[in-house]
PyMOL commands that place a pseudoatom at each C-alpha (Angstrom):
pseudoatom trace, name=CA, resn=MET, resi=1, chain=A, elem=C, hetatm=0, pos=[165.149, 4.484, 40.671]
pseudoatom trace, name=CA, resn=ASN, resi=2, chain=A, elem=C, hetatm=0, pos=[167.308, 2.658, 37.760]
pseudoatom trace, name=CA, resn=ALA, resi=3, chain=A, elem=C, hetatm=0, pos=[164.530, 2.949, 35.490]
pseudoatom trace, name=CA, resn=LEU, resi=4, chain=A, elem=C, hetatm=0, pos=[165.081, 7.161, 36.085]
pseudoatom trace, name=CA, resn=ARG, resi=5, chain=A, elem=C, hetatm=0, pos=[169.314, 5.938, 35.497]
pseudoatom trace, name=CA, resn=LEU, resi=6, chain=A, elem=C, hetatm=0, pos=[168.421, 3.804, 32.906]
pseudoatom trace, name=CA, resn=LEU, resi=7, chain=A, elem=C, hetatm=0, pos=[166.201, 6.829, 30.649]
pseudoatom trace, name=CA, resn=LEU, resi=8, chain=A, elem=C, hetatm=0, pos=[168.944, 9.304, 32.086]
pseudoatom trace, name=CA, resn=LYS, resi=9, chain=A, elem=C, hetatm=0, pos=[172.419, 7.342, 30.275]
pseudoatom trace, name=CA, resn=ASN, resi=10, chain=A, elem=C, hetatm=0, pos=[170.200, 6.056, 27.381]
pseudoatom trace, name=CA, resn=GLU, resi=11, chain=A, elem=C, hetatm=0, pos=[168.355, 8.946, 26.354]
pseudoatom trace, name=CA, resn=GLY, resi=12, chain=A, elem=C, hetatm=0, pos=[170.856, 11.583, 27.537]
pseudoatom trace, name=CA, resn=VAL, resi=13, chain=A, elem=C, hetatm=0, pos=[169.282, 13.673, 30.277]
pseudoatom trace, name=CA, resn=GLU, resi=14, chain=A, elem=C, hetatm=0, pos=[171.099, 15.400, 32.751]
pseudoatom trace, name=CA, resn=LEU, resi=15, chain=A, elem=C, hetatm=0, pos=[169.238, 14.633, 36.174]
pseudoatom trace, name=CA, resn=LYS, resi=16, chain=A, elem=C, hetatm=0, pos=[169.275, 18.318, 36.474]
pseudoatom trace, name=CA, resn=ASP, resi=17, chain=A, elem=C, hetatm=0, pos=[167.237, 18.963, 33.720]
pseudoatom trace, name=CA, resn=PHE, resi=18, chain=A, elem=C, hetatm=0, pos=[164.894, 16.186, 33.765]
pseudoatom trace, name=CA, resn=ASP, resi=19, chain=A, elem=C, hetatm=0, pos=[162.133, 18.139, 34.853]
pseudoatom trace, name=CA, resn=LYS, resi=20, chain=A, elem=C, hetatm=0, pos=[162.923, 20.730, 31.902]
pseudoatom trace, name=CA, resn=TRP, resi=21, chain=A, elem=C, hetatm=0, pos=[163.501, 17.718, 29.192]
pseudoatom trace, name=CA, resn=VAL, resi=22, chain=A, elem=C, hetatm=0, pos=[159.575, 16.314, 30.193]
pseudoatom trace, name=CA, resn=ASN, resi=23, chain=A, elem=C, hetatm=0, pos=[158.426, 19.673, 30.005]
pseudoatom trace, name=CA, resn=LYS, resi=24, chain=A, elem=C, hetatm=0, pos=[159.390, 20.655, 26.640]
pseudoatom trace, name=CA, resn=ASP, resi=25, chain=A, elem=C, hetatm=0, pos=[157.835, 17.170, 25.091]
pseudoatom trace, name=CA, resn=PRO, resi=26, chain=A, elem=C, hetatm=0, pos=[155.918, 15.342, 27.432]
pseudoatom trace, name=CA, resn=LEU, resi=27, chain=A, elem=C, hetatm=0, pos=[153.951, 13.500, 24.852]
pseudoatom trace, name=CA, resn=THR, resi=28, chain=A, elem=C, hetatm=0, pos=[157.381, 11.646, 24.568]
pseudoatom trace, name=CA, resn=ALA, resi=29, chain=A, elem=C, hetatm=0, pos=[158.671, 11.600, 27.528]
pseudoatom trace, name=CA, resn=VAL, resi=30, chain=A, elem=C, hetatm=0, pos=[155.870, 10.357, 29.785]
pseudoatom trace, name=CA, resn=PRO, resi=31, chain=A, elem=C, hetatm=0, pos=[155.860, 7.145, 27.372]
pseudoatom trace, name=CA, resn=LEU, resi=32, chain=A, elem=C, hetatm=0, pos=[159.955, 6.834, 27.702]
pseudoatom trace, name=CA, resn=ILE, resi=33, chain=A, elem=C, hetatm=0, pos=[159.552, 7.026, 31.607]
pseudoatom trace, name=CA, resn=ALA, resi=34, chain=A, elem=C, hetatm=0, pos=[157.214, 4.142, 31.361]
pseudoatom trace, name=CA, resn=TYR, resi=35, chain=A, elem=C, hetatm=0, pos=[159.102, 2.577, 28.868]
pseudoatom trace, name=CA, resn=TYR, resi=36, chain=A, elem=C, hetatm=0, pos=[161.952, 2.369, 30.671]
pseudoatom trace, name=CA, resn=SER, resi=37, chain=A, elem=C, hetatm=0, pos=[159.991, 0.635, 34.226]
pseudoatom trace, name=CA, resn=VAL, resi=38, chain=A, elem=C, hetatm=0, pos=[159.036, -1.834, 32.032]
pseudoatom trace, name=CA, resn=VAL, resi=39, chain=A, elem=C, hetatm=0, pos=[162.657, -2.909, 30.835]
pseudoatom trace, name=CA, resn=ASN, resi=40, chain=A, elem=C, hetatm=0, pos=[164.025, -2.227, 34.304]
pseudoatom trace, name=CA, resn=SER, resi=41, chain=A, elem=C, hetatm=0, pos=[161.083, -4.652, 35.537]
pseudoatom trace, name=CA, resn=CYS, resi=42, chain=A, elem=C, hetatm=0, pos=[162.413, -7.219, 32.946]
pseudoatom trace, name=CA, resn=VAL, resi=43, chain=A, elem=C, hetatm=0, pos=[166.132, -6.694, 33.986]
pseudoatom trace, name=CA, resn=TYR, resi=44, chain=A, elem=C, hetatm=0, pos=[164.202, -8.036, 37.967]
pseudoatom trace, name=CA, resn=SER, resi=45, chain=A, elem=C, hetatm=0, pos=[162.553, -10.974, 36.216]
pseudoatom trace, name=CA, resn=GLY, resi=46, chain=A, elem=C, hetatm=0, pos=[165.265, -12.197, 33.929]
pseudoatom trace, name=CA, resn=LYS, resi=47, chain=A, elem=C, hetatm=0, pos=[162.867, -10.672, 31.208]
pseudoatom trace, name=CA, resn=SER, resi=48, chain=A, elem=C, hetatm=0, pos=[163.895, -9.967, 28.105]
pseudoatom trace, name=CA, resn=PHE, resi=49, chain=A, elem=C, hetatm=0, pos=[162.176, -6.454, 26.518]
pseudoatom trace, name=CA, resn=THR, resi=50, chain=A, elem=C, hetatm=0, pos=[162.655, -6.345, 22.656]
pseudoatom trace, name=CA, resn=SER, resi=51, chain=A, elem=C, hetatm=0, pos=[159.741, -3.721, 21.904]
pseudoatom trace, name=CA, resn=ASP, resi=52, chain=A, elem=C, hetatm=0, pos=[160.833, -0.300, 20.093]
pseudoatom trace, name=CA, resn=LYS, resi=53, chain=A, elem=C, hetatm=0, pos=[160.650, 2.408, 21.613]
pseudoatom trace, name=CA, resn=GLU, resi=54, chain=A, elem=C, hetatm=0, pos=[158.839, 4.142, 18.704]
pseudoatom trace, name=CA, resn=PHE, resi=55, chain=A, elem=C, hetatm=0, pos=[155.944, 1.637, 18.744]
pseudoatom trace, name=CA, resn=PHE, resi=56, chain=A, elem=C, hetatm=0, pos=[156.127, 1.223, 22.301]
pseudoatom trace, name=CA, resn=ILE, resi=57, chain=A, elem=C, hetatm=0, pos=[154.848, 5.234, 22.637]
pseudoatom trace, name=CA, resn=ALA, resi=58, chain=A, elem=C, hetatm=0, pos=[151.968, 5.009, 19.597]
pseudoatom trace, name=CA, resn=GLU, resi=59, chain=A, elem=C, hetatm=0, pos=[150.932, 1.865, 21.342]
pseudoatom trace, name=CA, resn=MET, resi=60, chain=A, elem=C, hetatm=0, pos=[150.656, 3.887, 25.170]
pseudoatom trace, name=CA, resn=LEU, resi=61, chain=A, elem=C, hetatm=0, pos=[149.702, 7.124, 22.964]
pseudoatom trace, name=CA, resn=ASP, resi=62, chain=A, elem=C, hetatm=0, pos=[147.114, 5.673, 21.310]
pseudoatom trace, name=CA, resn=SER, resi=63, chain=A, elem=C, hetatm=0, pos=[145.718, 3.428, 23.342]
pseudoatom trace, name=CA, resn=GLY, resi=64, chain=A, elem=C, hetatm=0, pos=[143.750, 5.871, 25.417]
pseudoatom trace, name=CA, resn=GLN, resi=65, chain=A, elem=C, hetatm=0, pos=[145.207, 4.739, 28.648]
pseudoatom trace, name=CA, resn=LEU, resi=66, chain=A, elem=C, hetatm=0, pos=[147.676, 7.978, 28.426]
pseudoatom trace, name=CA, resn=GLU, resi=67, chain=A, elem=C, hetatm=0, pos=[146.387, 8.903, 31.908]
pseudoatom trace, name=CA, resn=ALA, resi=68, chain=A, elem=C, hetatm=0, pos=[146.209, 5.909, 33.454]
pseudoatom trace, name=CA, resn=ILE, resi=69, chain=A, elem=C, hetatm=0, pos=[149.401, 4.865, 32.361]
pseudoatom trace, name=CA, resn=SER, resi=70, chain=A, elem=C, hetatm=0, pos=[150.912, 8.244, 33.573]
pseudoatom trace, name=CA, resn=ASP, resi=71, chain=A, elem=C, hetatm=0, pos=[149.406, 8.189, 37.159]
pseudoatom trace, name=CA, resn=ALA, resi=72, chain=A, elem=C, hetatm=0, pos=[150.784, 4.057, 37.802]
pseudoatom trace, name=CA, resn=VAL, resi=73, chain=A, elem=C, hetatm=0, pos=[154.122, 5.774, 36.988]
pseudoatom trace, name=CA, resn=SER, resi=74, chain=A, elem=C, hetatm=0, pos=[153.905, 8.767, 38.248]
pseudoatom trace, name=CA, resn=ASP, resi=75, chain=A, elem=C, hetatm=0, pos=[152.793, 6.360, 41.587]
pseudoatom trace, name=CA, resn=ALA, resi=76, chain=A, elem=C, hetatm=0, pos=[155.614, 3.802, 41.349]
pseudoatom trace, name=CA, resn=MET, resi=77, chain=A, elem=C, hetatm=0, pos=[157.974, 6.996, 41.306]
pseudoatom trace, name=CA, resn=ASN, resi=78, chain=A, elem=C, hetatm=0, pos=[156.548, 7.964, 44.646]
pseudoatom trace, name=CA, resn=ALA, resi=79, chain=A, elem=C, hetatm=0, pos=[156.931, 4.678, 46.179]
pseudoatom trace, name=CA, resn=ASP, resi=80, chain=A, elem=C, hetatm=0, pos=[160.024, 5.315, 47.842]
pseudoatom trace, name=CA, resn=THR, resi=81, chain=A, elem=C, hetatm=0, pos=[159.082, 8.448, 49.652]
pseudoatom trace, name=CA, resn=GLY, resi=82, chain=A, elem=C, hetatm=0, pos=[156.447, 6.247, 50.817]
pseudoatom trace, name=CA, resn=GLU, resi=83, chain=A, elem=C, hetatm=0, pos=[153.866, 8.345, 48.912]
pseudoatom trace, name=CA, resn=ALA, resi=84, chain=A, elem=C, hetatm=0, pos=[152.837, 5.942, 46.950]
pseudoatom trace, name=CA, resn=GLY, resi=85, chain=A, elem=C, hetatm=0, pos=[149.037, 5.318, 46.338]
pseudoatom trace, name=CA, resn=LYS, resi=86, chain=A, elem=C, hetatm=0, pos=[147.873, 8.775, 48.634]
pseudoatom trace, name=CA, resn=LYS, resi=87, chain=A, elem=C, hetatm=0, pos=[145.766, 10.337, 46.796]
for i in range(1, 87): cmd.bond("trace and resi %d" % i, "trace and resi %d" % (i + 1))
show_as sticks, trace
zoom trace
């Protein structure tokens, strides 16, 4: 949930507009969701994360792993509802 808060705050997106924002540009939105998930994870572990957002997006899109990463992010977002890992 904190990763979502970070994304909304830093990207200037309101929660009510989140679905529209993702659908408007999924090739940017999905990597940014992953980016802020990594940032959030680093906050909890006390580590710093200094990767440039554009570099992170390029690496994610060009690595050929977009679908696998998208599935992992989606699975992680469902963890709070007990749905994680159910496919």
